Each structure stands twice: as C-alpha cells, then as structure tokens.
DOLO-997978 format. One line per 4 residues: their letters; for each residue x, y, z of N, C-alpha, C, O, CB. Coordinates in steps of 0.001 Angstrom, whole numbers, always signed. Glycine has a CB too. Example, Ala and Ser with C-alpha at 12.3 -4.5 7.8 and 13.67 -1.06 7.14 Angstrom:
BEGIN
AS> +13190,-5690,+7800,+12300,-4500,+7800,+13200,-3300,+7800,+14236,-3319,+8465,+11308,-4473,+9046 | +12850,-2250,+7080,+13670,-1060,+7140,+12900,+30,+7870,+13409,+1138,+8039,+14084,-598,+5725
This chain:
BEGIN
MTHA> +854,-1192,+0,+0,+0,+0,+888,+1239,+0,+1910,+1273,+685,-965,+7,+1234 | +497,+2267,-774,+1259,+3503,-820,+593,+4537,+42,-608,+4461,+305,+1404,+4010,-2251 | +1382,+5525,+492,+848,+6526,+1409,+1243,+7909,+930,+2401,+8145,+587,+1351,+6284,+2849 | +270,+8840,+905,+537,+10212,+508,+1127,+10981,+1673,+881,+10662,+2836,-739,+10894,+5
STLP> +1904,+11994,+1347,+2409,+12892,+2375,+1306,+13844,+2795,+197,+13777,+2265,+3643,+13672,+1874 | +1592,+14728,+3738,+589,+15669,+4221,+20,+16464,+3050,+772,+16967,+2215,+1194,+16619,+5281 | -1305,+16579,+2986,-1946,+17267,+1879,-1680,+18764,+1959,-1522,+19304,+3054,-3452,+16991,+1874 | -1629,+19447,+808,-1292,+20866,+788,-2449,+21742,+1245,-3595,+21301,+1335,-864,+21274,-600
QPLA> -2113,+23006,+1534,-3138,+24002,+1817,-3563,+24650,+509,-2706,+25008,-300,-2624,+25069,+2826 | -4865,+24811,+278,-5306,+25419,-978,-4936,+26896,-1058,-4837,+27582,-41,-6810,+25258,-1138 | -4733,+27373,-2288,-4531,+28794,-2506,-5829,+29541,-2234,-6918,+28992,-2401,-4034,+29065,-3939 | -5707,+30783,-1817,-6900,+31589,-1578,-7677,+31784,-2876,-8908,+31756,-2880,-6520,+32951,-970
HERA> -6947,+31983,-3987,-7582,+32134,-5299,-6734,+31388,-6309,-5507,+31489,-6301,-7743,+33646,-5700 | -7392,+30642,-7178,-6664,+29951,-8220,-6287,+30948,-9302,-6998,+31925,-9539,-7497,+28789,-8801 | -5165,+30692,-9953,-4617,+31651,-10908,-5504,+31779,-12141,-5983,+30787,-12689,-3210,+31239,-11319 | -5710,+33023,-12563,-6428,+33267,-13811,-5470,+33050,-14969,-4254,+33138,-14799,-7030,+34704,-13848
GLGV> -6017,+32764,-16154,-5153,+32456,-17284,-5353,+33412,-18436,-6195,+34309,-18398,-5391,+31052,-17748 | -4546,+33191,-19470,-4593,+34002,-20664,-4505,+33076,-21874,-3953,+31980,-21784,-3451,+35057,-20672 | -5044,+33515,-22991,-4760,+32844,-24242,-5688,+31698,-24565,-6850,+31920,-24906,-3388,+32352,-24225 | -5194,+30471,-24465,-5927,+29292,-24899,-7218,+29143,-24112,-7258,+29382,-22905,-5066,+28039,-24747
RHGL> -8271,+28744,-24812,-9589,+28667,-24188,-9948,+27227,-23834,-9751,+26312,-24634,-10651,+29260,-25116 | -10473,+27037,-22635,-11097,+25765,-22297,-12331,+25554,-23166,-12561,+24459,-23680,-11470,+25715,-20796 | -13116,+26604,-23324,-14309,+26513,-24148,-15474,+25782,-23525,-16456,+25519,-24219,-13973,+25866,-25399 | -15413,+25438,-22238,-16457,+24594,-21658,-17784,+25322,-21506,-18836,+24685,-21529,-16011,+24076,-20316
RDVI> -17760,+26624,-21353,-19017,+27364,-21248,-19885,+27106,-22474,-21080,+26840,-22345,-18749,+28875,-21087 | -19296,+27182,-23653,-20058,+26969,-24883,-20396,+25498,-25086,-21463,+25178,-25610,-19279,+27491,-26082 | -19502,+24599,-24679,-19741,+23165,-24851,-20914,+22711,-23981,-21768,+21950,-24436,-18469,+22357,-24503 | -20955,+23175,-22737,-21987,+22760,-21787,-23303,+23481,-22038,-24379,+22910,-21862,-21523,+23014,-20361
GASG> -23208,+24733,-22448,-24393,+25566,-22599,-24561,+26477,-21398,-24132,+26153,-20291,-25639,+24702,-22786 | -25189,+27617,-21631,-25269,+28651,-20598,-25981,+28170,-19342,-25523,+28456,-18236,-25975,+29868,-21143 | -27088,+27447,-19481,-27849,+27055,-18286,-27073,+26040,-17454,-27032,+26152,-16229,-29217,+26471,-18685 | -26456,+25051,-18102,-25658,+24076,-17372,-24456,+24714,-16713,-24104,+24379,-15582,-25208,+22972,-18293
WERL> -23829,+25636,-17422,-22666,+26334,-16879,-23024,+27087,-15603,-22276,+27042,-14626,-22092,+27302,-17917 | -24143,+27767,-15604,-24537,+28556,-14442,-24917,+27682,-13254,-24861,+28139,-12112,-25694,+29459,-14800 | -25298,+26444,-13500,-25630,+25547,-12390,-24391,+24980,-11698,-24489,+24468,-10583,-26494,+24409,-12891 | -23237,+25065,-12341,-22003,+24577,-11718,-21599,+25487,-10565,-21852,+26691,-10625,-20863,+24491,-12757
PEAV> -20977,+24950,-9515,-20471,+25808,-8440,-19488,+26834,-8989,-18798,+26583,-9977,-19798,+24962,-7343 | -19433,+27974,-8347,-18551,+29052,-8808,-17107,+28579,-8918,-16408,+28945,-9863,-18634,+30252,-7862 | -16656,+27780,-7975,-15263,+27316,-7997,-14972,+26475,-9237,-13878,+26549,-9797,-14954,+26504,-6736 | -15945,+25678,-9663,-15749,+24861,-10861,-15694,+25750,-12092,-14875,+25532,-12985,-16872,+23814,-11003
RERF> -16576,+26764,-12141,-16542,+27688,-13275,-15204,+28415,-13340,-14694,+28671,-14431,-17692,+28704,-13178 | -14630,+28750,-12187,-13329,+29405,-12181,-12241,+28475,-12714,-11358,+28908,-13455,-12978,+29873,-10769 | -12305,+27184,-12333,-11272,+26239,-12789,-11340,+26011,-14296,-10317,+25776,-14939,-11420,+24900,-12059 | -12555,+26083,-14861,-12728,+25804,-16283,-13155,+27048,-17048,-13852,+26959,-18059,-13750,+24696,-16482
ADAA> -12735,+28199,-16560,-13052,+29459,-17242,-12446,+29453,-18641,-11539,+28674,-18936,-12531,+30679,-16430 | -12966,+30341,-19502,-12551,+30328,-20902,-11052,+30509,-21078,-10449,+29858,-21932,-13275,+31403,-21656 | -10444,+31378,-20289,-9000,+31582,-20407,-8292,+30597,-19481,-8397,+30694,-18258,-8606,+33058,-20063 | -7572,+29652,-20075,-6910,+28607,-19289,-5605,+29125,-18724,-4777,+29669,-19455,-6658,+27354,-20144
GTVT> -5421,+28960,-17437,-4192,+29395,-16800,-3261,+28239,-16529,-3550,+27091,-16867,-4495,+30115,-15522 | -2136,+28558,-15913,-1160,+27563,-15485,-1356,+27360,-13989,-1224,+28300,-13205,+316,+28006,-15821 | -1667,+26149,-13604,-1938,+25876,-12189,-1564,+24427,-11898,-1676,+23556,-12761,-3442,+26150,-11830 | -1119,+24187,-10673,-847,+22832,-10212,-1816,+22496,-9092,-1923,+23226,-8107,+627,+22683,-9737
YAGA> -2521,+21383,-9252,-3391,+20872,-8206,-2654,+19734,-7498,-2100,+18844,-8144,-4766,+20389,-8791 | -2655,+19774,-6185,-1935,+18768,-5401,-2896,+18035,-4497,-3888,+18603,-4038,-812,+19411,-4575 | -2605,+16776,-4240,-3447,+15977,-3368,-3050,+14527,-3437,-1863,+14206,-3497,-4909,+16138,-3732 | -4037,+13637,-3428,-3756,+12204,-3446,-4943,+11446,-4006,-6096,+11839,-3825,-3415,+11697,-2037
FEVV> -4641,+10348,-4693,-5663,+9389,-5100,-5831,+8378,-3972,-4915,+7613,-3671,-5284,+8680,-6449 | -6997,+8381,-3359,-7248,+7403,-2297,-7325,+5989,-2858,-6945,+5024,-2195,-8544,+7742,-1553 | -7826,+5878,-4098,-7971,+4572,-4739,-7449,+4663,-6168,-7862,+5542,-6925,-9458,+4096,-4720 | -6547,+3764,-6539,-6117,+3572,-7928,-6279,+2072,-8192,-5442,+1266,-7785,-4601,+4077,-8179
RASA> -7362,+1715,-8877,-7743,+308,-9007,-7821,-83,-10479,-8192,+726,-11329,-9094,+41,-8308 | -7466,-1332,-10769,-7595,-1871,-12121,-7910,-3352,-12033,-7403,-4052,-11156,-6301,-1632,-12950 | -8747,-3828,-12941,-9029,-5258,-13031,-7842,-5952,-13702,-6900,-5295,-14145,-10352,-5523,-13823 | -7895,-7267,-13771,-6837,-8004,-14456,-6747,-7569,-15921,-5654,-7363,-16448,-7087,-9526,-14361
AGRI> -7912,-7431,-16575,-7917,-6981,-17964,-7404,-5547,-18068,-6689,-5203,-19008,-9331,-7085,-18559 | -7774,-4713,-17094,-7294,-3336,-17092,-5785,-3258,-16955,-5150,-2421,-17597,-7946,-2559,-15975 | -5197,-4118,-16128,-3741,-4105,-15962,-3030,-4484,-17248,-1964,-3952,-17558,-3324,-5053,-14845 | -3625,-5407,-17998,-3037,-5762,-19293,-3088,-4577,-20246,-2111,-4274,-20930,-3766,-6970,-19909
VAWL> -4259,-3897,-20284,-4403,-2722,-21152,-3411,-1632,-20741,-2785,-1007,-21598,-5853,-2177,-21098 | -3268,-1402,-19435,-2338,-375,-18953,-910,-725,-19321,-139,+155,-19705,-2459,-204,-17435 | -538,-2007,-19209,+816,-2428,-19564,+1056,-2218,-21058,+2106,-1709,-21451,+1045,-3912,-19182 | +94,-2604,-21891,+240,-2390,-23332,+293,-906,-23671,+959,-499,-24622,-908,-3054,-24087
GRLV> -435,-85,-22863,-450,+1350,-23103,+910,+2002,-22963,+1143,+3067,-23535,-1402,+2001,-22174 | +1819,+1382,-22207,+3163,+1949,-22056,+3910,+1969,-23382,+4865,+2728,-23548,+3964,+1156,-21021 | +3480,+1139,-24327,+4121,+1101,-25637,+3740,+2309,-26489,+4415,+2618,-27471,+3751,-184,-26363 | +2647,+2996,-26111,+2172,+4130,-26922,+2048,+5404,-26085,+1249,+6283,-26406,+815,+3795,-27565
GTPV> +2839,+5503,-25010,+2881,+6771,-24293,+2177,+6800,-22958,+1982,+7883,-22406,+2311,+7801,-25128 | +1785,+5665,-22411,+1179,+5560,-21082,-72,+6435,-20942,-40,+7444,-20239,+2199,+5947,-20017 | -1177,+6058,-21606,-2415,+6832,-21464,-3158,+6583,-20159,-4100,+7307,-19837,-3326,+6527,-22604 | -2741,+5555,-19394,-3381,+5273,-18110,-2305,+4755,-17158,-1349,+4107,-17584,-4559,+4234,-18264
APRT> -2469,+5043,-15869,-1464,+4633,-14884,-1270,+3117,-14919,-2249,+2372,-14863,-1875,+5087,-13463 | -17,+2647,-15012,+235,+1216,-15144,+357,+480,-13817,+766,-681,-13800,+1475,+1006,-15932 | +14,+1126,-12703,+95,+492,-11394,-1184,+771,-10622,-2012,+1576,-11049,+1331,+993,-10607 | -1343,+109,-9491,-2480,+333,-8606,-1963,+630,-7206,-802,+368,-6894,-3434,-894,-8596
GANV> -2835,+1179,-6364,-2418,+1477,-5001,-3497,+2245,-4261,-4599,+2455,-4769,-1117,+2268,-5000 | -3156,+2659,-3047,-4064,+3436,-2209,-3307,+4619,-1630,-2119,+4521,-1321,-4673,+2562,-1076 | -4009,+5745,-1487,-3413,+6969,-934,-2126,+7337,-1661,-1079,+7540,-1047,-3134,+6797,+563 | -2232,+7417,-2982,-1086,+7706,-3840,-948,+9213,-3999,-1848,+9865,-4528,-1237,+7018,-5224
EARV> +158,+9766,-3552,+396,+11199,-3716,+385,+11543,-5205,+893,+10782,-6029,+1747,+11620,-3061 | -200,+12700,-5542,-353,+13035,-6957,-356,+14539,-7170,-615,+15319,-6253,-1638,+12430,-7513 | -63,+14918,-8393,-178,+16289,-8879,-993,+16257,-10167,-936,+15289,-10926,+1234,+16941,-9111 | -1740,+17312,-10401,-2402,+17510,-11688,-1975,+18891,-12171,-2349,+19909,-11589,-3989,+17383,-11576
RVRP> -1191,+18912,-13236,-654,+20176,-13758,-1430,+20566,-15012,-1558,+19774,-15946,+876,+20054,-14071 | -1946,+21790,-15022,-2732,+22307,-16148,-1936,+23420,-16804,-1507,+24363,-16139,-4141,+22822,-15683 | -1739,+23307,-18126,-927,+24268,-18855,-1591,+24614,-20185,-2069,+23716,-20878,+491,+23715,-19085 | -1634,+25917,-20566,-2075,+26256,-21922,-1083,+25688,-22924,+126,+25843,-22759,-2216,+27795,-22101
GAHG> -1589,+25030,-23966,-741,+24475,-25010,-986,+25162,-26337,-1787,+26092,-26430,-974,+22983,-25146 | -289,+24696,-27365,-402,+25320,-28682,-1789,+25113,-29279,-2271,+25968,-30021,+660,+24760,-29626 | -2440,+23991,-28967,-3710,+23661,-29602,-4863,+23479,-28628,-6003,+23278,-29045,-3553,+22424,-30403 | -4577,+23547,-27344,-5615,+23342,-26349,-5030,+23482,-24964,-4072,+24226,-24756,-6274,+21972,-26518
VDWI> -5608,+22766,-24015,-5159,+22844,-22627,-4575,+21490,-22232,-5256,+20466,-22278,-6333,+23250,-21671 | -3305,+21507,-21845,-2609,+20281,-21459,-2902,+19948,-19999,-2803,+20805,-19121,-1087,+20422,-21686 | -3263,+18699,-19758,-3493,+18181,-18410,-2502,+17049,-18178,-2466,+16087,-18945,-4979,+17689,-18222 | -1705,+17156,-17135,-697,+16145,-16820,-967,+15629,-15413,-788,+16355,-14435,+756,+16726,-16940
REYR> -1399,+14371,-15311,-1576,+13733,-14011,-276,+13023,-13638,+273,+12246,-14420,-2779,+12732,-14029 | +193,+13301,-12449,+1466,+12747,-11987,+1209,+11873,-10761,+782,+12369,-9718,+2489,+13884,-11655 | +1465,+10589,-10889,+1286,+9632,-9798,+2644,+9388,-9153,+3592,+9005,-9840,+653,+8289,-10311 | +2754,+9605,-7838,+4017,+9438,-7115,+3875,+8239,-6174,+3225,+8324,-5132,+4397,+10744,-6317
WADG> +4488,+7140,-6557,+4345,+5897,-5816,+5300,+5856,-4621,+6302,+6571,-4589,+4595,+4701,-6737 | +4980,+5021,-3655,+5731,+4983,-2397,+7193,+4591,-2602,+8051,+4970,-1804,+5076,+4014,-1433 | +7488,+3826,-3675,+8871,+3399,-3903,+9689,+4438,-4663,+10835,+4181,-5032,+8886,+2091,-4663 | +9090,+5636,-4902,+9801,+6715,-5581,+9535,+6797,-7071,+9907,+7783,-7709,+11254,+6560,-5362
AIHH> +8898,+5780,-7641,+8578,+5819,-9069,+7504,+6878,-9333,+6631,+7117,-8500,+8102,+4425,-9565 | +7587,+7497,-10495,+6625,+8523,-10909,+6135,+8183,-12313,+6932,+7876,-13200,+7266,+9959,-10868 | +4831,+8240,-12507,+4259,+8069,-13836,+3476,+9319,-14212,+2720,+9853,-13400,+3351,+6814,-13893 | +3660,+9782,-15443,+2950,+10946,-15965,+1934,+10497,-17010,+2262,+9745,-17928,+3942,+11973,-16570
IRST> +703,+10964,-16862,-373,+10677,-17815,-740,+12001,-18468,-1277,+12894,-17813,-1631,+10003,-17112 | -450,+12128,-19756,-621,+13411,-20454,-1786,+13344,-21430,-1992,+12341,-22112,+668,+13799,-21200 | -2542,+14436,-21480,-3578,+14582,-22491,-3813,+16069,-22731,-3418,+16914,-21927,-4896,+13867,-22058 | -4462,+16371,-23848,-4786,+17758,-24194,-6263,+17839,-24527,-6764,+17088,-25364,-3919,+18267,-25388
KVVS> -6962,+18762,-23861,-8383,+18975,-24141,-8511,+20069,-25193,-7994,+21174,-25025,-9169,+19354,-22841 | -9203,+19749,-26274,-9358,+20651,-27415,-10839,+20719,-27786,-11523,+19696,-27803,-8496,+20175,-28635 | -11325,+21905,-28078,-12688,+22041,-28593,-12609,+22000,-30115,-11983,+22860,-30735,-13371,+23373,-28090 | -13252,+20992,-30716,-13183,+20822,-32172,-14058,+21847,-32877,-14800,+22594,-32239,-13611,+19400,-32572
EDGT> -13964,+21872,-34190,-14701,+22860,-34970,-16209,+22702,-34814,-16945,+23682,-34928,-14322,+22755,-36435 | -16681,+21484,-34554,-18127,+21289,-34405,-18597,+21519,-32972,-19759,+21269,-32654,-18511,+19887,-34849 | -17685,+22002,-32089,-18055,+22323,-30720,-17935,+21174,-29741,-18291,+21321,-28572,-19431,+22820,-30698 | -17432,+20011,-30204,-17243,+18865,-29323,-15921,+18985,-28573,-14907,+19373,-29154,-17290,+17554,-30125
LVEK> -15929,+18656,-27301,-14688,+18586,-26546,-14016,+17252,-26842,-14640,+16197,-26728,-14946,+18757,-25021 | -12740,+17302,-27224,-11975,+16101,-27557,-10742,+16057,-26663,-10021,+17045,-26524,-11574,+16079,-29072 | -10514,+14895,-26063,-9306,+14690,-25285,-8310,+13933,-26153,-8576,+12817,-26599,-9605,+13921,-23960 | -7155,+14559,-26385,-6129,+13970,-27244,-5070,+13317,-26369,-4456,+13964,-25521,-5493,+15041,-28178
LPAR> -4870,+12028,-26592,-3961,+11204,-25810,-2701,+10917,-26617,-2621,+11301,-27784,-4644,+9889,-25384 | -1710,+10247,-26018,-509,+9901,-26793,-840,+9040,-28004,-1909,+8435,-28082,+496,+9174,-25908 | +106,+8995,-28955,+12,+8172,-30166,-1158,+8570,-31053,-1676,+7748,-31809,-115,+6713,-29791 | -1582,+9851,-30960,-2653,+10391,-31794,-4010,+9739,-31525,-4914,+9793,-32358,-2296,+10222,-33248
LCMP> -4136,+9126,-30356,-5423,+8565,-29949,-6302,+9681,-29405,-5861,+10477,-28575,-5236,+7443,-28887 | -7535,+9740,-29869,-8453,+10814,-29481,-9732,+10228,-28896,-10175,+9142,-29270,-8781,+11716,-30690 | -10312,+10989,-27960,-11508,+10548,-27245,-12499,+11714,-27201,-12368,+12580,-26335,-11154,+10050,-25796 | -13481,+11769,-28099,-14515,+12806,-27997,-15340,+12591,-26737,-15585,+11457,-26323,-15432,+12803,-29248
LDTY> -15764,+13697,-26136,-16416,+13643,-24830,-17775,+14323,-24841,-17918,+15438,-25343,-15534,+14285,-23780 | -18772,+13644,-24286,-20001,+14323,-23896,-19693,+15047,-22596,-19228,+14432,-21636,-21215,+13316,-23739 | -19948,+16339,-22558,-19589,+17161,-21403,-20845,+17863,-20920,-21503,+18577,-21677,-18465,+18195,-21756 | -21176,+17648,-19626,-22437,+18200,-19142,-22398,+18355,-17626,-21550,+17791,-16935,-23618,+17306,-19561
EEGG> -23361,+19148,-17140,-23555,+19339,-15698,-24748,+18517,-15254,-25774,+18475,-15932,-23761,+20843,-15344 | -24606,+17861,-14107,-25735,+17151,-13509,-25575,+17179,-11996,-24586,+16679,-11459,-25827,+15682,-14035 | -26541,+17758,-11319,-26477,+17832,-9865,-25306,+18660,-9352,-24787,+18399,-8267,-26395,+16452,-9296 | -24886,+19657,-10128,-23763,+20495,-9714,-22409,+19862,-9960,-21383,+20426,-9579,-23889,+20826,-8270
VLHF> -22390,+18686,-10599,-21148,+17971,-10899,-20850,+18096,-12389,-21754,+18011,-13220,-21245,+16471,-10479 | -19567,+18300,-12722,-19143,+18375,-14112,-18752,+16965,-14574,-17908,+16309,-13965,-17951,+19384,-14288 | -19389,+16516,-15672,-19177,+15160,-16174,-18516,+15193,-17551,-18828,+16039,-18389,-20511,+14395,-16241 | -17591,+14246,-17766,-16980,+14014,-19070,-17148,+12517,-19371,-16648,+11674,-18627,-15445,+14456,-19092
VSRG> -17846,+12194,-20453,-18101,+10790,-20794,-17658,+10544,-22230,-18092,+11236,-23150,-19612,+10427,-20610 | -16790,+9554,-22414,-16274,+9268,-23753,-17366,+8688,-24639,-18267,+7993,-24171,-15087,+8301,-23679 | -17267,+8984,-25910,-18183,+8384,-26890,-17380,+7801,-28047,-17556,+8165,-29210,-19209,+9434,-27412 | -16503,+6894,-27682,-15673,+6212,-28673,-14243,+6725,-28672,-13910,+7704,-28005,-16269,+6372,-30053
YYFD> -13405,+6030,-29443,-11988,+6382,-29576,-11607,+6277,-31047,-12094,+5404,-31766,-11079,+5454,-28690 | -10737,+7171,-31482,-10223,+7077,-32849,-8782,+7557,-32888,-8348,+8332,-32036,-11093,+7901,-33828 | -8045,+7082,-33892,-6713,+7596,-34163,-6833,+8698,-35207,-7510,+8544,-36223,-5753,+6462,-34644 | -6160,+9816,-34932,-6149,+10940,-35873,-5014,+10714,-36874,-3850,+11004,-36595,-5977,+12317,-35122
LGFK> -5377,+10195,-38032,-4395,+9887,-39075,-4567,+10807,-40286,-4237,+10446,-41416,-4521,+8418,-39509 | -5095,+12007,-40016,-5515,+12869,-41107,-6974,+12616,-41416,-7639,+13432,-42053,-4649,+12644,-42354 | -7460,+11489,-40962,-8873,+11119,-40957,-9113,+10376,-39642,-8162,+10002,-38955,-9265,+10230,-42225 | -10367,+10166,-39299,-10693,+9519,-38035,-10791,+8004,-38238,-11731,+7513,-38864,-12018,+10082,-37457
AWLP> -9817,+7277,-37707,-9834,+5816,-37766,-10424,+5307,-36456,-9710,+5125,-35469,-8391,+5229,-38011 | -11746,+5077,-36460,-12456,+4704,-35242,-12132,+3274,-34835,-12027,+2385,-35679,-13961,+4868,-35431 | -11976,+3065,-33536,-11756,+1732,-33000,-13095,+1049,-32714,-14015,+1696,-32213,-10900,+1800,-31722 | -13222,-240,-33021,-14440,-971,-32632,-14598,-952,-31112,-13609,-975,-30379,-14394,-2439,-33152
ALLC> -15830,-911,-30651,-16105,-780,-29212,-15413,-1859,-28391,-14917,-1586,-27298,-17603,-834,-28958 | -15375,-3088,-28913,-14793,-4186,-28141,-13276,-4088,-28040,-12676,-4712,-27164,-15174,-5511,-28761 | -12644,-3312,-28927,-11194,-3137,-28888,-10778,-1898,-28108,-9587,-1630,-27949,-10646,-3058,-30291 | -11765,-1138,-27619,-11484,+45,-26802,-11359,-360,-25333,-11864,-1412,-24941,-12597,+1118,-26979
PGVT> -10698,+455,-24522,-10623,+130,-23096,-11971,+190,-22398,-12143,-392,-21327,-9670,+1065,-22411 | -12933,+892,-23000,-14258,+1006,-22410,-14718,+2446,-22378,-14016,+3343,-22844,-14269,+426,-21010 | -15898,+2662,-21826,-16429,+4019,-21683,-15762,+4675,-20479,-15828,+4162,-19362,-17988,+4008,-21522 | -15126,+5806,-20720,-14469,+6565,-19659,-15419,+7632,-19137,-15962,+8416,-19916,-13152,+7206,-20167
HVEH> -15622,+7667,-17840,-16506,+8648,-17209,-15720,+9341,-16107,-15336,+8722,-15115,-17808,+7973,-16639 | -15488,+10633,-16298,-14769,+11444,-15310,-15751,+12418,-14667,-16534,+13073,-15355,-13573,+12213,-15967 | -15701,+12505,-13332,-16528,+13448,-12593,-15621,+14431,-11850,-14667,+14036,-11179,-17472,+12703,-11603 | -15939,+15709,-11986,-15250,+16772,-11252,-16250,+17322,-10238,-17209,+18003,-10600,-14712,+17912,-12223
IDLA> -16011,+17016,-8966,-16976,+17313,-7905,-16366,+18340,-6957,-15327,+18088,-6347,-17384,+16015,-7133 | -17007,+19488,-6835,-16488,+20498,-5923,-16776,+20108,-4477,-17887,+19698,-4140,-17096,+21874,-6239 | -15752,+20243,-3623,-15879,+19891,-2206,-15838,+21108,-1291,-15852,+20971,-68,-14780,+18933,-1813 | -15788,+22305,-1889,-15739,+23572,-1146,-14366,+23768,-503,-13561,+22841,-413,-16842,+23609,-64
HGWF> -14127,+24999,-63,-12881,+25379,+605,-11656,+25111,-268,-10579,+24813,+248,-12747,+24630,+1922 | -11819,+25217,-1587,-10697,+25065,-2504,-10444,+23651,-2983,-9585,+23437,-3839,-9482,+25567,-1864 | -11171,+22679,-2451,-10938,+21277,-2795,-11947,+20768,-3819,-13078,+21250,-3887,-10994,+20415,-1544 | -11522,+19787,-4613,-12443,+19087,-5509,-12052,+17611,-5559,-10925,+17237,-5233,-12428,+19719,-6945
RFTM> -13010,+16784,-5974,-12758,+15357,-6163,-12733,+15041,-7653,-13618,+15446,-8407,-13832,+14501,-5438 | -11707,+14314,-8057,-11592,+13776,-9419,-11854,+12274,-9333,-11157,+11558,-8614,-10166,+14081,-10056 | -12855,+11804,-10066,-13150,+10379,-10102,-13228,+9919,-11551,-13952,+10504,-12357,-14470,+10065,-9353 | -12486,+8879,-11876,-12487,+8313,-13233,-12856,+6836,-13171,-12244,+6057,-12440,-11100,+8499,-13916
TVVH> -13859,+6468,-13946,-14269,+5076,-14074,-14235,+4694,-15546,-14741,+5433,-16390,-15686,+4847,-13470 | -13643,+3549,-15859,-13619,+3034,-17232,-14275,+1657,-17215,-13827,+757,-16504,-12145,+2962,-17806 | -15347,+1497,-18006,-16127,+259,-18012,-16195,-292,-19432,-16639,+395,-20352,-17557,+498,-17449 | -15752,-1538,-19604,-15766,-2214,-20906,-17092,-2941,-21086,-17643,-3456,-20113,-14577,-3211,-21032
PLFG> -17623,-2996,-22317,-18933,-3644,-22517,-18942,-5140,-22194,-19999,-5691,-21883,-19376,-3451,-23945 | -17789,-5806,-22260,-17727,-7229,-21933,-17066,-7502,-20585,-17522,-8360,-19829,-16983,-7966,-23015 | -15995,-6774,-20286,-15177,-7083,-19115,-15540,-6263,-17880,-14940,-6441,-16820,-13733,-6865,-19443 | -16512,-5373,-18008,-16927,-4577,-16864,-15903,-3526,-16488,-15174,-3018,-17340,-17192,-5467,-15689
EMFF> -15853,-3203,-15194,-14939,-2146,-14745,-13488,-2519,-15037,-13008,-3582,-14643,-15123,-1880,-13240 | -12800,-1611,-15743,-11382,-1800,-16060,-10495,-979,-15123,-9472,-1459,-14634,-11106,-1413,-17522 | -10914,+287,-14881,-10133,+1192,-14043,-11064,+2012,-13163,-12184,+2341,-13554,-9251,+2118,-14906 | -10583,+2335,-11967,-11291,+3256,-11084,-10248,+4028,-10292,-9464,+3443,-9544,-12284,+2499,-10133
HTGR> -10246,+5362,-10462,-9347,+6246,-9730,-10176,+7337,-9077,-11044,+7915,-9732,-8258,+6854,-10666 | -9939,+7633,-7821,-10617,+8758,-7182,-9674,+9407,-6179,-8946,+8727,-5456,-11928,+8299,-6487 | -9702,+10747,-6151,-8836,+11460,-5230,-9282,+12891,-5029,-10121,+13406,-5769,-7418,+11432,-5722 | -8701,+13540,-4001,-9021,+14929,-3659,-7826,+15810,-3967,-6678,+15437,-3725,-9425,+15060,-2167
FCAA> -8121,+17015,-4516,-7063,+17926,-4934,-7462,+19369,-4651,-8640,+19706,-4530,-6749,+17740,-6427 | -6426,+20214,-4550,-6644,+21654,-4454,-5524,+22352,-5188,-4440,+21795,-5360,-6718,+22126,-2973 | -5787,+23581,-5625,-4744,+24387,-6243,-3728,+24759,-5173,-4103,+25158,-4071,-5338,+25660,-6922 | -2447,+24632,-5491,-1394,+24888,-4525,-264,+25655,-5177,-196,+25731,-6404,-878,+23583,-3925
EELP> +613,+26218,-4387,+1804,+26847,-4928,+2566,+25816,-5741,+2468,+24616,-5482,+2693,+27438,-3801 | +3334,+26287,-6737,+4085,+25374,-7591,+4965,+24488,-6725,+5750,+24970,-5909,+4937,+26152,-8623 | +4817,+23157,-6923,+5537,+22186,-6114,+6453,+21359,-6994,+6169,+21191,-8180,+4562,+21281,-5350 | +7553,+20832,-6448,+8461,+20012,-7255,+7810,+18688,-7633,+8427,+17869,-8313,+9771,+19756,-6499
C-alpha cells in the first residue's frame, strides 16, 4: 500500500489564465454552466491558466484486464497509470498548449517511481470537446452538468491519421466517465471510471485535490 504525504493548503484564489480557451461554457451551454459551483466555473473558465493541483488518489484500481491494457499502453505513451495502489500522492498540472489545454496527471508511488499521464483537451470545430492522448489517440467527450457535478463521458476512440480511424467498441478500453466534484474550501474530487462492454470495470481512480503553490 502507498501513502501520501501531508496534503497541501489550498490557494486563496486559483490563478487566472490568458490565451488558450477551455471553451467549456459553450460546450456545456449557458444554463448548465450557471448551475455549476462558482469554484468549478473558475477552474474551467474560458481563459486557461497555469496551475498545479496537489493531493492524493485514495484509490487507484484496475481489473486483471485493465492491468493488461495499462501495460500495453506503455508502448504508446502511457495513457493510463500502469500500477495500482491506495493513498497515492499526486499532482495535476494544467498548462495552456499550442492547440488546447494540457493536463498532466502525476502519480508518485511509495517506492519513488513517478508516472505521468498526459492529455490535451481541445474544442473541435463542431463544438465537441476532444481529449487527445498519446500516439494520436483521441476521445470525444459528452460534457455536461448534472447535480452540480461536471461530467466528461467518452463516446468512442479514434486515431487521428488525417482522418478519423475509429476503434471498434470491443477493442477500446471502455467508456471513460470522469466526474469533477467540488468539495468547497478550494478542494475538488476527481473520479475516473472506465467500463468495458464485456469485461466490466477496467479502471477506477478517485482522489481529492486543491490548487497549490508550484511544487516540485
């Protein structure tokens, strides 16, 4: 079992950004956007800033099939954490990129190993939010508010080869569902569940984070 160090103190205000747009206000729609807690709207405001969120994943779980997928994923840039554990210290670094907003999840394991999971959120020309993963793998997302929670749900996977080479559902890791839940006082919960149509739950990660001063 892994153990996180003492959790950080949240910043009084998260940093505002310039330039690259998250675009979530338009993707979600005005009414859904207004139903989100103010803190969530600030985190996903149109101008994306540079911020580091610090905290820990209380649960990093994978099924046997999920572990195989994660191991194979290391061959194409590690799109999912290749290990499991509990109370895993972590960072989530958000950076404006050339084409969208870069999100880097950093898992810090008890033995000193570190794994980085990189993706870029881009709003496509048709207004769909797309998460771009390593090896040109892309995941279009249904993005919506429900009960004050921000949801991201995958609707298939494709490789961007100049055209969209869609993967058959059975060859995908499963439907990815991410929830961003505000916990007040600067904290939020990130929960990711990936469920395959045949093999059931493949991955489950959940943890608490807050914006913090830049940390090593």
